[in-house]
N, C-alpha and C positions, 0 to 999 in steps of 0.2 A: 757702773758704766762709765767709760772714758770718752771724752770728746777731745780729739786732737786739734791743736792749733794748726791751721791750714799752712801748707806750702803753696805759694802762688808762683806759677810759671808764666812769665810774660813773653809773648811771641807775636808774630805778624804773619799774615796770610799772603805774602808775595811769593807765589809758587807754593808747592806742598811741603818743601823740605823742613822749614822751621816748625811748622805745626806738627809734622810727623815726628820730629825729634821730641817735641813737647809731649806728645801722646806716649811715645816710647818710654820717656822718663816717668811719666805718671804711672804707667803700668808697672814699671820696676819699683817705684816707691811702694805701691800696693803689695807687690810680691815680697818686699822686705818688711811688711807689717805696718806701713804707714799709708793708710788709704785716703787721708784728707788732703787732697791736692786739687787745686783749681787752675785751669788754663784760661788765661785772659789774652785776647787779641787787643792789645792796648790802643793801637791807632784806630782800629775799627770802633771801639767803644768811645774814644775821645773825639774823633773826627770822621764819622762814617762817610761823608761825601768826599772829602779829600782822600780818604783811604781807598774808596772805590776808583777814583781817578788815577791814583798812583798805582793801584793794582792792575788796572787796565793798561796803563803805560808800560808796566813791567812785563806783563804777559805778551804784549804786542811787540816788545823791543826786538826779539829775534827776527821777526818779519821785516821791520824797518831797517835793522842792521844789514840784512841781505840786500836791501835796496840802496845801501850806502848812507843811511841816516842813523848813525850809531849814537843816539843820545844817551842810552844807558851806559855804554862803555865809556863815553866821554865823562859823564858825571861820576862814574866810579873812580876813574884815574885822577880826575880833578880834585876829588875830595879824599883820596886815599891817605895822604899825609896831612890831613887837616889839623890845624892847631886848635885845641879845645878852647883856648882863650880868645880865638878870633870871632868876629861878628857872625860869620856864616855858621860856624859850629854852634854858637850860642842860639842862633835862630832855629836851627834844626833840632837841637836838644830841647828846645822849649815845647815842641809838639808833644802833646799827651801828658804834660807834667801835672796839670790840674786833676785829670782823671787818675793819674798814678797816686797822688796824695789821697784822693777819695778812696781808692782801692785799699791802700794800706790802712786807712782809718776804719773802713768798713770790715775788712777781713781780719785785721790784726794778725798777719801771718808770722810764722816762726822764721821764715826766710823768703827771699825772692830769688827765683832762678830765671836767668835770661837766656833765651835761645835765639834772640835777635838783638842787634847792637843798638839798644836804646841809650844813647850817650847822655851823660849828665845826670843820670838817675841818682847816683850816690850823693852828688853835690846837692841836688834839690832836697833830698831827704835830710841831709845835715842842716840845711837852711831852715827846715821845719822842725828841727830838734827831734827827729825820728831816728832811733838807733835800731837798725835791722840788718842782718847779714845778707849780702848779695853774692850770688854765684853766677858766673858767666860761662856758657858752653859755646865755644866757637865752632861753627858748623862748616867751615871750609879749611882748606890746606894753606891758604894764603892769608896775609894779615892786612886788614883795613883799619885805619885809626879809629873808626867809630867803635870798634870792639874795645879799644884801649879806653875810650871815654866812659865806658860803663863803670870803671874803677871798682871792681868787685873785691871781695875777700879772697876769692880764688878763681883763676881761669882754668878751664879744662880744654886742652888742645889736642890736635890730632897727631902731631909729630914732635920730635926733638928739635927739628929746625925751627918750627913755629915757636917753641919755648925760647929758643935762643934769640929770636927776633923780638919777643916781648922783653927779654932781659936787656937787650940793646936799647930798647925804648924806656928803660928805667924801672921795669917791674921786678920786684924781688923774686929770686928763684923759688922760695918757699911758698909763694902765692900761685905757683903754676904747677898743674898736674897733667902729665901726659896720659891721656885716657883713651884716645881714639875718638871717633864720632859715633854717637849712639845710633844703632840701627834696630829695626824691628826684630822681635824674638825669633821669627822664622829664619832670618838671615844670621843672627848672632849665634844661634844654637843649631844651625843646620849641620848635617853630616858633611864630611869632606867631599869635595867635588868628585863626581863619578863619571864624567865624560862618556856617557853611553851613546852619544851622537858625535863621534869624532870629526865629522865633516859638516857639522851644523853651525851656522852663523846666526846668532840671535840679535835682531835689531829692535831696540827699544825706542820707538818713535814718540810715544807719549801723547798727551793731549794737545801739545802745541808743536807737533812735528812739522817741518817745513815741506809743504806739499810738493812744490816743484822739484825738489831734490830726490824724493823717495823713488820715483820710477826709474830714473837713470841709475841710481845707486843699486837697486835690486838687479837690474839688467847686467850691470858690471860685475856684481858678486856672483851671478849665475854663470859667468865665464870661467870661474874656477872649477876645474874638473870635479865632478861628483859632489860639489857643495850643495847643501840644502839651506834655505834661508827661511827663518821664522820671524815674522814681523808682529810685534805687539803694538797695537794702535791706541791702547788705553781707551779713553772715553771720546776719542776723536772719530766719531762715526763717519764724518765726511771723508777723512783720509782712508778709512777702511773701505768705503764704497768705491772710491776712485781706484784703489789698488786691486779690489776684486774684479773690476772691469778690465784692468790691464793684465792681471796675473791669475785670474780665477781658474784657468785651465792648465796652469803650469804646475806639474806634479812635484817639483822641487821647492815650491813656495807654499808656506803655511801662514795664513793670515788670522790673527786673533784680535779681539777687542780688549776689554778690561779683563785682567787675569788676577785671580785671588791668590794663586800659589806661584808667584813669579820666581821665587827662590828655587823651585824645582826645575824650571826651564833654564835658569842661569847655571845651576849645578851641572846639567847635562850638556850644555852647549860647549863647543870648542873655543868660542870667543864671543864677546858681547860688544855690539856697537851701541854707544849710549851718549847722552849729553853729559857734561862734566860737572853736574851738581855734586856738592860734597857728600850728600847722603847716598845718592845712587852709586858713586864711586866707592864709598865705604862698604856698601852692600856687596859689590863685586869683590872687594878686597877680602871680606869675611869669607866669601864662597870660593876664593881662589880662582876667579873667572877672569881670564885674560881680557884686557880692555882695549877697545878701539874707539877713539874720539874723533869725530868728523866735524871740522870747522867749529871749534869751541867758541861760544859767544864771548865777546869782550866783557871784561869785568872779572868777578870771582871765578867764573867757569874757566876762563882762559888761564887764570893763575893756578887753579886746581890741575888743569890739563898739563901745564908746563912743569909743575912739580912732579906729577906722576911720571911724565915722560923722562924727566931728568933722573928719576930713581929707577927707570927701566921697568916700571909696572904698567905702563900704558903706551900705546902708539897713537900719535896725533897726526892727522892728515888735513889737508886743505883742498885737495882735488880728489875726485872719485877714483881716478886711476891709482892714485897713491894709496887710498883706502883699500882697494882691491889687492894691491901688492902686499900690504901689511897683513891682511887676512890670509892670503895665500901662504905667506911665510909662517904664520902661526899654525896653519893646518899641515904644512909640508916639512917644516924644519924642526926636528926634535930638539936641537940645541937651543934654538931661539925660544921655543916653548918652555923648555926647562928653566932658562934664565929668567923669563918673565914670571913664571910661577914662584921662583925663589924670591924675586923682588916683591911680589905681592905678599908673600909670607912675612917678609921683613917689616911690612907696614901694618900687619894685623896685630893690634893690641888686645884682641880678645873681647871680653864682655865690657864694652865701654859704658853702656847704660848702668850696669851693676857697679862698676868702679865709681862712677859719678854719684849715683844715688846713695851708695853706702858711705862715701866720703862726706857728702852733705849731711846725712843723718848723724854720723859720728861728730861732726863739727858742732851742730846745733844742740845735740844732746850734751856735749861737754860744757856748753855754755848755760844749760838749764840751771836754775838756782837751787833746786832741791832734788838730790838723788839722780841727777842726770835725766829727769823725765821731761818730755815735751808734750805730754798729754795731761789733762786735768779732769777732775770729776765734773760731769755735766749736772 
């Protein structure tokens, strides 16, 4: 009987994206024959109260941003080019260090995989004379210096442009792999888009959809001739109730709560209105679903939106009328639709989770002292 040395994935629960990528990678490691993987929410374990406060502030930031109090966007851009040697970076990077050292000593992992930018980790491990490979999976299309501060053996990035930005910051090219961003198996292995609802607009409101915006947005989209609008409210029951009161009798509106097979809806829709999280955008890219982004939140979502807009893979709007015009163009202009689909295909790197997991396993097996094995007898 063999007992595998664990792989430890360090993540954070600010939003669902980082945790979702972690679970996707864990599933892929198991599919590749390496089942011993543990996911740890490092800040939650190290500082549960501070983590709860930070998570609350993050989840509420879109609502405050709409009111003009954009504390999250300000903090993102203020720290974007943060120098690791500075006092602020050192203070941030100190959070969770004691728990990190405990985790490494308790679990004795074969490697650490980061799906959240825990800066300073490699430095702290070196100070403790702990030699362990670190791999960092960047979950956005833009670069924040906190990802750089993780100082891993290898970065996994979404695009060639992101690779070039890392090289400009001093990272050696051989330490960077262009993998794409890992998405769930249902999205990564879905059949090509089948647009069986050519006039259907899918709106992914999510658990934290901005309530005041949704009603006017739906009314405006319904002005498009023969358009049908499906709204996925996720676990936001309040939003679903409000929209049912307003549109319950509208035959061209379909309201859904939490959906288990979201990839099927995205495959069928003519276009998808969504927030600009790196994982959600990557899911749309994998499915070849034309993307409409309305008022991206400042920070990494704005950077993601601007990148995809520049590549011709998404339309970004800041007014509801502008959103309606973009949706109508995708529905009615074959050439615009064709160009958008081609841009989406250019960004699809295929099986990102498989690429990353297989590369990590190859690397740590090559370093194993005897016969390339990373399992040992229990």
